[in-house]
Backbone as ProteinMPNN parsed JSONL, in Angstrom:
{"seq_chain_A": "XXXXXXXXXXXXXXXXXXXXXXXXXXXXXXXXXXXXXXXXXXXXXXXXXXXXXXXXXXXXXXXXXXXXXXXXXXXXXXXXXXXXXXXXXXXXXXXXXXXXXXXXXXXXXXXXXXXXXXXXXXXXXXXXXXXXXXXXXXXXXXXXXXXXXXXXXXXXXX", "coords_chain_A": {"N_chain_A": [[1.006, -1.101, 0.046], [0.404, 2.191, -0.563], [1.337, 5.053, 1.189], [0.821, 8.304, 2.075], [0.811, 12.037, 2.882], [-0.265, 15.298, 2.599], [0.178, 18.405, 3.023], [-1.383, 21.215, 3.515], [-2.235, 25.415, 3.557], [-3.712, 27.867, 3.983], [-4.122, 31.699, 3.357], [-6.658, 34.393, 4.156], [-7.754, 37.749, 3.653], [-10.058, 39.889, 6.205], [-12.997, 41.092, 5.474], [-15.388, 43.644, 5.121], [-18.578, 43.42, 3.699], [-18.632, 40.749, 2.253], [-19.698, 37.785, 2.487], [-18.579, 34.903, 4.751], [-17.512, 32.848, 4.454], [-17.022, 29.543, 5.507], [-15.451, 26.376, 5.428], [-17.485, 24.952, 3.587], [-19.765, 26.504, 4.667], [-21.937, 28.598, 6.134], [-21.622, 31.258, 7.037], [-22.646, 33.305, 9.674], [-21.998, 36.597, 10.312], [-20.537, 40.069, 10.114], [-18.379, 40.265, 9.027], [-16.54, 39.223, 5.966], [-14.381, 36.832, 3.803], [-12.058, 37.884, 1.809], [-11.066, 36.884, -1.457], [-10.634, 35.923, -4.899], [-12.632, 33.977, -5.957], [-14.912, 32.073, -2.816], [-13.354, 32.404, -1.013], [-12.489, 30.546, 0.922], [-10.92, 29.518, 3.24], [-10.889, 27.127, 4.743], [-11.337, 25.273, 3.067], [-9.973, 25.675, 1.383], [-7.243, 24.807, 1.967], [-7.729, 22.475, 2.254], [-7.925, 21.513, 0.738], [-5.011, 21.904, -0.809], [-4.273, 20.609, 1.062], [-4.776, 17.569, -0.374], [-4.264, 17.938, -2.523], [-1.077, 18.086, -2.623], [-0.291, 15.835, -1.179], [-1.479, 13.92, -3.351], [0.397, 14.889, -5.32], [-0.053, 16.912, -7.105], [0.376, 18.676, -7.198], [-0.938, 22.952, -6.429], [-3.536, 24.6, -5.445], [-3.924, 26.873, -6.418], [-2.42, 26.279, -9.132], [-4.302, 24.713, -9.89], [-6.808, 25.829, -10.367], [-6.48, 29.116, -11.332], [-6.642, 33.032, -10.242], [-6.666, 34.611, -12.164], [-7.861, 32.972, -14.133], [-11.394, 33.683, -15.538], [-13.789, 31.79, -14.864], [-13.0, 30.84, -12.327], [-14.228, 32.417, -10.632], [-15.479, 33.63, -7.578], [-16.313, 31.554, -7.118], [-17.695, 28.246, -6.335], [-15.875, 26.819, -3.039], [-16.777, 24.057, -2.41], [-17.368, 22.92, -4.69], [-14.915, 23.636, -5.426], [-13.282, 21.536, -4.366], [-14.234, 19.454, -5.083], [-13.86, 19.233, -7.766], [-11.499, 18.898, -7.647], [-11.372, 16.774, -5.806], [-11.729, 14.573, -7.799], [-10.884, 13.744, -9.966], [-8.536, 13.235, -8.151], [-9.485, 11.182, -7.198], [-9.607, 9.515, -9.62], [-6.983, 8.253, -9.822], [-6.542, 6.119, -8.316], [-6.728, 6.76, -5.05], [-7.772, 7.406, -1.933], [-8.738, 9.021, 1.16], [-7.544, 9.042, 4.009], [-7.678, 9.904, 6.588], [-8.195, 13.487, 7.727], [-6.763, 16.426, 8.999], [-7.339, 19.046, 10.413], [-7.226, 23.442, 11.121], [-8.414, 26.371, 12.071], [-7.908, 29.521, 12.629], [-9.091, 32.389, 13.528], [-9.784, 34.825, 15.411], [-12.603, 36.221, 15.4], [-16.013, 35.236, 14.003], [-16.934, 33.055, 16.358], [-16.364, 29.475, 15.618], [-17.025, 27.271, 16.143], [-19.833, 25.98, 16.626], [-19.997, 25.558, 14.569], [-18.959, 23.34, 12.998], [-19.444, 20.779, 13.449], [-21.36, 20.469, 11.174], [-19.209, 21.321, 8.843], [-18.206, 19.079, 9.14], [-19.576, 17.242, 7.751], [-20.313, 18.387, 5.33], [-17.744, 18.446, 3.883], [-16.768, 15.429, 4.295], [-18.946, 14.527, 2.169], [-18.336, 15.1, -0.179], [-16.1, 13.496, -0.562], [-16.078, 11.239, 0.681], [-16.077, 10.208, 2.642], [-16.118, 9.118, 6.041], [-17.459, 11.18, 8.497], [-16.342, 11.274, 10.886], [-13.587, 10.61, 10.217], [-12.489, 12.732, 9.992], [-10.949, 15.528, 11.268], [-11.655, 19.31, 12.983], [-10.671, 21.887, 13.306], [-10.944, 25.159, 16.401], [-9.218, 27.706, 16.717], [-7.687, 30.969, 18.387], [-6.268, 33.265, 17.72], [-5.284, 35.091, 19.191], [-5.388, 37.44, 19.982], [-3.127, 38.259, 18.883], [-1.149, 39.797, 15.978], [-2.419, 39.652, 12.815], [-4.01, 37.648, 12.55], [-5.007, 37.896, 14.963], [-6.248, 40.678, 15.395], [-8.159, 40.796, 14.043], [-7.81, 41.107, 10.917], [-7.702, 38.932, 8.981], [-8.347, 36.011, 8.438], [-6.83, 32.839, 9.299], [-6.23, 29.123, 7.681], [-4.856, 25.972, 8.115], [-3.928, 22.31, 6.937], [-3.973, 18.797, 7.34], [-3.299, 15.904, 5.939], [-3.878, 12.127, 5.096], [-3.481, 9.925, 2.838], [-3.879, 6.69, 1.212], [-3.961, 4.356, -1.773]], "CA_chain_A": [[-0.035, -0.118, -0.362], [0.781, 3.222, -1.513], [0.688, 6.292, 2.186], [1.132, 9.465, 1.789], [0.523, 12.615, 3.834], [-0.679, 16.424, 2.276], [-0.799, 19.566, 3.951], [-2.281, 22.298, 3.098], [-2.403, 27.019, 4.165], [-4.532, 29.043, 3.28], [-4.227, 32.624, 4.35], [-7.504, 35.931, 3.638], [-8.08, 39.027, 4.164], [-11.911, 40.036, 6.03], [-13.604, 42.818, 5.077], [-17.584, 44.261, 5.455], [-19.669, 43.172, 2.631], [-18.574, 39.774, 1.79], [-19.942, 36.124, 3.094], [-18.004, 33.995, 5.664], [-17.476, 31.064, 4.67], [-15.571, 28.051, 5.538], [-16.022, 24.377, 5.443], [-18.987, 25.12, 3.074], [-21.409, 26.52, 6.062], [-22.338, 30.367, 5.374], [-21.506, 31.807, 9.06], [-23.335, 34.915, 10.364], [-20.348, 37.359, 10.374], [-20.453, 41.169, 9.216], [-17.167, 40.019, 7.637], [-16.123, 37.306, 5.366], [-13.16, 36.096, 3.916], [-11.947, 38.172, 0.889], [-11.479, 35.72, -2.562], [-11.128, 35.755, -6.107], [-13.885, 32.789, -4.992], [-15.688, 31.729, -2.071], [-11.937, 32.74, -0.264], [-12.691, 29.129, 2.079], [-9.31, 29.621, 3.678], [-10.581, 25.893, 5.782], [-11.687, 24.576, 2.092], [-8.724, 25.746, 0.29], [-6.407, 24.607, 3.012], [-8.164, 21.085, 2.608], [-7.642, 20.964, -1.306], [-4.165, 22.082, -1.094], [-3.349, 18.918, 1.409], [-4.867, 16.037, -0.838], [-2.794, 18.577, -3.81], [-0.015, 17.781, -2.346], [-0.489, 14.53, -0.976], [-1.429, 13.036, -4.677], [1.566, 15.179, -6.337], [-0.748, 17.683, -8.42], [0.792, 21.004, -7.146], [-1.307, 23.53, -5.465], [-4.729, 25.279, -5.557], [-3.102, 28.476, -7.319], [-2.299, 25.9, -10.615], [-5.194, 24.743, -10.439], [-7.775, 27.424, -10.262], [-5.222, 30.487, -11.449], [-7.37, 33.536, -9.949], [-6.798, 34.612, -12.93], [-9.648, 32.867, -14.876], [-12.559, 34.747, -14.536], [-14.048, 31.053, -14.537], [-13.338, 30.634, -10.597], [-14.346, 33.852, -9.874], [-16.86, 33.721, -6.589], [-16.955, 29.998, -7.262], [-17.684, 27.503, -4.626], [-14.993, 25.642, -2.84], [-17.289, 23.871, -2.056], [-16.898, 22.472, -6.093], [-13.089, 23.051, -6.573], [-12.928, 20.014, -4.168], [-15.853, 18.316, -5.495], [-13.228, 18.82, -8.917], [-9.928, 18.386, -7.368], [-11.148, 14.914, -5.501], [-12.85, 13.512, -9.15], [-8.863, 14.195, -10.375], [-6.998, 12.51, -7.045], [-10.178, 9.399, -6.851], [-9.535, 8.791, -10.9], [-5.857, 7.764, -10.193], [-6.935, 5.215, -7.146], [-6.72, 7.21, -4.188], [-8.449, 7.371, -0.731], [-8.718, 9.791, 2.519], [-8.207, 7.711, 5.708], [-7.872, 11.367, 7.438], [-7.756, 15.104, 7.24], [-7.063, 17.752, 10.339], [-7.02, 21.468, 10.403], [-7.253, 23.663, 12.866], [-8.859, 27.444, 11.669], [-7.296, 30.792, 13.145], [-10.331, 33.508, 13.429], [-10.501, 36.064, 16.092], [-14.428, 36.006, 15.576], [-16.827, 35.272, 14.909], [-16.766, 31.612, 17.308], [-17.136, 28.813, 14.363], [-17.599, 26.005, 16.902], [-21.069, 25.282, 16.84], [-20.574, 25.415, 12.74], [-18.14, 22.676, 12.24], [-19.993, 19.283, 12.497], [-21.774, 21.054, 9.462], [-18.632, 21.162, 7.615], [-17.353, 17.949, 8.544], [-20.685, 17.172, 6.812], [-20.151, 18.152, 4.095], [-16.481, 17.822, 3.482], [-16.813, 14.094, 4.565], [-20.521, 13.697, 1.798], [-17.741, 15.149, -0.652], [-14.989, 12.279, -0.144], [-16.814, 10.016, 0.765], [-15.939, 9.657, 4.126], [-16.726, 8.755, 7.728], [-16.928, 12.511, 9.663], [-15.351, 10.263, 12.036], [-12.218, 10.332, 9.482], [-11.762, 14.457, 9.537], [-10.877, 16.74, 12.841], [-11.23, 20.402, 12.408], [-10.238, 22.671, 15.388], [-11.021, 26.608, 16.049], [-8.796, 28.833, 17.505], [-7.677, 32.05, 18.043], [-4.447, 33.79, 18.329], [-4.708, 35.284, 21.321], [-5.22, 38.83, 20.548], [-1.643, 38.555, 18.064], [-0.959, 39.333, 14.606], [-3.029, 40.082, 12.082], [-5.74, 37.626, 12.942], [-5.774, 39.093, 16.39], [-6.552, 42.143, 14.839], [-9.303, 40.797, 12.612], [-7.783, 41.374, 10.356], [-7.635, 38.274, 8.579], [-7.903, 34.4, 9.21], [-5.508, 31.101, 8.313], [-6.45, 27.727, 8.508], [-3.796, 24.568, 7.919], [-4.422, 21.227, 6.992], [-3.146, 17.972, 6.989], [-4.287, 14.678, 5.513], [-3.182, 10.824, 5.075], [-3.952, 9.269, 1.837], [-3.289, 5.237, 0.872], [-3.942, 4.025, -2.603]], "C_chain_A": [[0.485, 0.855, -0.03], [0.652, 4.649, 0.056], [1.174, 7.574, 2.073], [0.603, 10.864, 2.283], [0.796, 13.771, 2.903], [-0.389, 17.34, 3.711], [-0.612, 20.886, 2.813], [-1.782, 24.142, 3.903], [-2.646, 27.043, 3.85], [-4.517, 29.986, 4.287], [-5.672, 34.066, 3.676], [-7.367, 36.647, 3.999], [-10.053, 39.155, 5.34], [-11.989, 41.221, 5.914], [-14.989, 42.323, 4.979], [-17.331, 44.202, 3.789], [-19.351, 41.617, 1.171], [-18.842, 38.522, 2.81], [-18.649, 35.337, 3.939], [-18.624, 32.978, 5.613], [-16.539, 29.953, 4.668], [-16.096, 26.777, 5.911], [-17.247, 24.307, 4.79], [-19.675, 25.707, 3.1], [-21.192, 27.664, 5.584], [-22.278, 30.718, 7.14], [-21.701, 32.96, 9.145], [-21.913, 35.332, 11.048], [-20.942, 38.974, 10.015], [-19.302, 41.159, 8.578], [-16.748, 39.045, 7.163], [-14.648, 37.587, 4.909], [-13.148, 37.014, 1.746], [-10.901, 37.521, -0.441], [-11.043, 35.732, -3.704], [-12.533, 34.501, -5.712], [-14.41, 32.944, -4.06], [-14.702, 32.289, -0.405], [-12.725, 31.652, 1.323], [-11.722, 28.603, 1.904], [-9.537, 27.803, 4.22], [-10.733, 24.968, 3.813], [-10.095, 24.493, 1.671], [-7.532, 24.976, 0.619], [-6.055, 22.594, 2.356], [-7.433, 20.801, 0.908], [-5.936, 20.539, -1.515], [-3.314, 20.639, -0.545], [-3.682, 17.895, 0.575], [-4.306, 16.998, -2.823], [-1.982, 17.316, -3.775], [0.718, 16.059, -2.07], [-0.327, 13.092, -2.399], [-0.309, 13.639, -5.687], [1.048, 15.918, -7.383], [-0.745, 19.245, -8.222], [-0.303, 21.682, -6.26], [-2.758, 24.021, -6.317], [-5.125, 26.3, -6.252], [-2.843, 28.035, -8.841], [-3.206, 25.287, -10.783], [-6.695, 25.32, -10.687], [-6.659, 28.401, -9.818], [-6.646, 32.136, -10.997], [-6.857, 34.683, -10.766], [-7.821, 34.401, -13.926], [-10.429, 33.383, -14.262], [-13.482, 33.001, -14.746], [-14.346, 30.752, -13.211], [-14.174, 31.969, -10.129], [-15.886, 33.472, -9.225], [-17.422, 32.084, -6.96], [-16.722, 30.076, -5.792], [-17.047, 26.494, -4.381], [-15.534, 24.678, -2.552], [-17.739, 22.675, -3.928], [-15.972, 22.456, -6.448], [-12.59, 21.953, -5.246], [-14.236, 19.353, -4.35], [-14.465, 17.872, -6.459], [-11.982, 18.398, -8.952], [-9.638, 16.293, -6.4], [-11.676, 14.019, -6.418], [-11.517, 13.245, -9.768], [-8.684, 13.283, -9.759], [-7.994, 11.108, -6.882], [-9.751, 8.326, -8.086], [-7.05, 8.132, -10.574], [-5.866, 6.25, -8.052], [-6.462, 6.308, -5.74], [-7.829, 7.63, -2.792], [-8.165, 8.275, 0.485], [-9.04, 8.896, 2.69], [-8.404, 8.348, 6.79], [-7.58, 12.365, 6.915], [-8.419, 15.842, 9.293], [-6.671, 18.14, 10.199], [-7.759, 21.751, 11.427], [-7.769, 25.448, 12.027], [-8.589, 28.465, 12.621], [-8.075, 31.571, 12.781], [-10.884, 33.802, 14.736], [-12.023, 35.567, 16.425], [-14.724, 36.147, 13.842], [-16.187, 33.622, 15.755], [-17.645, 31.369, 15.977], [-17.382, 27.405, 15.01], [-19.022, 24.948, 16.702], [-21.361, 25.198, 15.584], [-20.104, 23.985, 12.283], [-18.747, 21.435, 12.49], [-20.893, 19.766, 11.14], [-20.716, 20.634, 8.113], [-18.322, 20.233, 7.787], [-18.339, 17.366, 7.676], [-20.937, 16.972, 5.945], [-18.957, 17.935, 3.129], [-16.351, 16.276, 3.12], [-18.387, 13.493, 2.514], [-19.352, 13.528, 0.554], [-16.841, 14.05, -1.333], [-15.54, 11.58, -0.393], [-16.317, 9.163, 1.428], [-16.403, 9.829, 4.939], [-16.731, 10.345, 8.117], [-16.33, 12.506, 10.575], [-13.485, 10.562, 11.518], [-12.025, 12.491, 9.522], [-12.098, 15.187, 11.36], [-10.588, 18.568, 12.079], [-11.872, 21.275, 13.977], [-10.559, 24.324, 14.784], [-10.305, 27.198, 16.854], [-8.448, 30.358, 17.332], [-6.66, 32.7, 17.972], [-4.448, 34.478, 19.607], [-4.546, 37.283, 21.279], [-3.741, 38.802, 19.197], [-1.568, 38.671, 17.272], [-2.437, 39.67, 14.719], [-4.638, 39.163, 12.71], [-6.21, 37.728, 14.777], [-6.724, 40.073, 16.195], [-7.947, 41.655, 13.792], [-9.196, 40.943, 11.795], [-7.275, 40.238, 8.238], [-7.323, 36.329, 8.759], [-6.768, 33.086, 8.521], [-6.255, 29.921, 8.407], [-5.21, 26.446, 7.459], [-4.84, 23.42, 7.77], [-3.866, 19.94, 6.915], [-4.295, 16.555, 6.659], [-3.42, 13.529, 5.376], [-4.228, 9.842, 3.746], [-3.444, 8.106, 1.305], [-4.022, 5.349, -0.817], [-3.326, 2.545, -3.108]], "O_chain_A": [[1.226, 0.7, 0.941], [-0.366, 5.317, -0.125], [2.398, 7.587, 1.943], [-0.576, 10.831, 1.932], [1.851, 13.68, 2.275], [-0.611, 17.113, 4.9], [0.021, 21.226, 1.813], [-0.963, 24.076, 4.82], [-2.418, 26.397, 2.827], [-4.708, 29.789, 5.487], [-5.369, 34.607, 2.613], [-6.68, 36.581, 5.019], [-11.023, 38.463, 5.031], [-11.249, 42.168, 6.179], [-15.528, 41.226, 4.835], [-16.476, 44.628, 3.012], [-19.631, 41.486, -0.021], [-18.18, 38.384, 3.838], [-17.604, 35.381, 3.291], [-19.564, 32.387, 6.146], [-15.58, 29.641, 3.963], [-17.041, 26.404, 6.606], [-18.136, 23.641, 5.321], [-20.434, 25.906, 2.151], [-20.365, 27.862, 4.694], [-22.934, 30.323, 8.103], [-20.889, 33.753, 8.668], [-21.129, 34.801, 11.835], [-22.076, 38.909, 9.539], [-19.097, 41.921, 7.633], [-16.551, 38.003, 7.788], [-13.877, 38.365, 5.472], [-13.915, 36.774, 0.814], [-9.725, 37.819, -0.233], [-10.807, 34.542, -3.494], [-13.308, 34.867, -4.829], [-14.688, 34.138, -3.95], [-15.11, 32.471, 0.742], [-13.267, 32.045, 2.356], [-11.361, 27.739, 1.105], [-8.527, 27.103, 4.149], [-10.008, 23.992, 3.622], [-9.309, 23.545, 1.658], [-6.829, 24.506, -0.276], [-5.074, 21.878, 2.155], [-6.666, 20.022, 0.342], [-5.5, 19.514, -2.039], [-2.433, 19.937, -1.043], [-2.826, 17.014, 0.647], [-4.117, 16.483, -3.925], [-1.998, 16.225, -4.345], [1.682, 15.434, -2.511], [0.334, 12.059, -2.51], [-0.069, 13.046, -6.739], [1.497, 15.75, -8.517], [-1.284, 20.278, -8.62], [-0.648, 21.008, -5.29], [-2.979, 23.843, -7.515], [-6.252, 26.62, -6.63], [-2.93, 28.859, -9.751], [-3.336, 25.02, -11.978], [-7.499, 24.773, -11.442], [-6.109, 28.576, -8.73], [-7.648, 32.069, -11.71], [-6.596, 35.726, -10.167], [-8.501, 35.271, -14.471], [-10.508, 33.626, -13.058], [-14.574, 33.566, -14.793], [-15.471, 30.465, -12.801], [-14.634, 32.112, -8.997], [-16.941, 33.181, -9.79], [-18.565, 31.633, -7.032], [-16.265, 30.759, -4.875], [-17.197, 25.424, -4.971], [-14.639, 23.889, -2.251], [-18.492, 21.704, -3.856], [-15.598, 21.772, -7.4], [-11.409, 21.608, -5.267], [-15.022, 18.832, -3.558], [-13.916, 16.779, -6.316], [-11.402, 17.766, -9.835], [-8.808, 15.386, -6.325], [-12.053, 12.891, -6.101], [-11.352, 12.052, -10.023], [-8.595, 12.228, -10.387], [-7.475, 10.057, -6.508], [-9.581, 7.109, -8.01], [-6.232, 7.739, -11.406], [-5.126, 5.939, -7.119], [-5.243, 6.433, -5.854], [-8.79, 8.328, -3.118], [-6.984, 8.148, 0.81], [-9.904, 8.111, 2.297], [-9.0, 7.919, 7.779], [-6.898, 12.465, 5.894], [-9.352, 15.832, 10.096], [-5.511, 18.023, 9.806], [-8.477, 21.14, 12.219], [-7.038, 25.526, 11.039], [-9.175, 28.236, 13.679], [-8.044, 31.738, 11.562], [-11.937, 33.374, 15.21], [-12.466, 34.841, 17.316], [-14.155, 36.718, 12.912], [-15.021, 33.255, 15.614], [-18.578, 31.946, 15.419], [-17.915, 26.503, 14.365], [-19.166, 23.727, 16.655], [-22.483, 24.896, 15.178], [-20.685, 23.427, 11.352], [-18.574, 20.731, 11.495], [-20.847, 19.076, 10.122], [-20.947, 20.066, 7.045], [-17.895, 19.762, 6.733], [-17.83, 16.901, 6.656], [-21.521, 16.008, 5.449], [-19.007, 17.451, 1.999], [-15.963, 15.857, 2.029], [-18.515, 12.374, 2.017], [-19.148, 12.397, 0.112], [-16.908, 13.8, -2.537], [-15.692, 11.113, -1.522], [-16.088, 7.968, 1.245], [-17.261, 10.712, 4.954], [-15.591, 10.777, 7.945], [-15.792, 13.459, 11.139], [-12.497, 10.672, 12.244], [-11.24, 13.15, 8.84], [-13.028, 15.247, 12.164], [-9.826, 18.963, 11.196], [-12.697, 21.304, 14.891], [-10.529, 24.758, 13.633], [-10.8, 27.269, 17.979], [-8.821, 30.975, 16.335], [-5.92, 32.057, 18.717], [-3.81, 34.404, 20.657], [-3.977, 38.08, 22.025], [-3.705, 39.905, 18.65], [-1.888, 37.591, 16.777], [-3.247, 39.861, 15.626], [-5.729, 39.589, 13.089], [-7.242, 37.656, 15.445], [-7.805, 40.218, 16.766], [-8.484, 42.347, 12.927], [-10.254, 41.049, 11.175], [-6.872, 40.564, 7.122], [-6.325, 35.699, 9.11], [-6.228, 32.776, 7.46], [-6.983, 29.81, 9.394], [-5.029, 26.378, 6.243], [-6.004, 23.372, 8.167], [-2.929, 20.019, 6.12], [-5.462, 16.309, 6.963], [-2.215, 13.745, 5.503], [-5.332, 9.306, 3.849], [-2.352, 8.324, 0.779], [-4.605, 6.4, -1.087], [-3.373, 2.23, -4.297]]}, "name": "protein", "num_of_chains": 1, "seq": "XXXXXXXXXXXXXXXXXXXXXXXXXXXXXXXXXXXXXXXXXXXXXXXXXXXXXXXXXXXXXXXXXXXXXXXXXXXXXXXXXXXXXXXXXXXXXXXXXXXXXXXXXXXXXXXXXXXXXXXXXXXXXXXXXXXXXXXXXXXXXXXXXXXXXXXXXXXXXX"}
């Protein structure tokens, strides 16, 4: 059996007038993440981890921000596209572990819904997905409420 680990990280600025979408879930907030697509930092980090483990580059190569096709795209759709490609190569996800750094709003109550959305796309159990939420204790751009960061690690087998 071939086993690989992939890691991903994504950062986006928080701005007024945008939806805050994390893990494919619309989170009530006065600010949202700025980006070419829906700027879902959690899904972008997971996508990069999946692509890295499969040796397929990164999200920017797959969905360049210079391509109008991906303007305001749902990151759930991007995840499904990436997973479709990876799956045809015989890979399966063993588990995902991810962290979201965001000062506000608190997102803990939305994590179960995020896990269901991700699990449904990847065809895995929600028990194979860990999502944690934390703050930066007021430090740096996350602490000042200027942005959000997500990190993800994925274990895959073939």
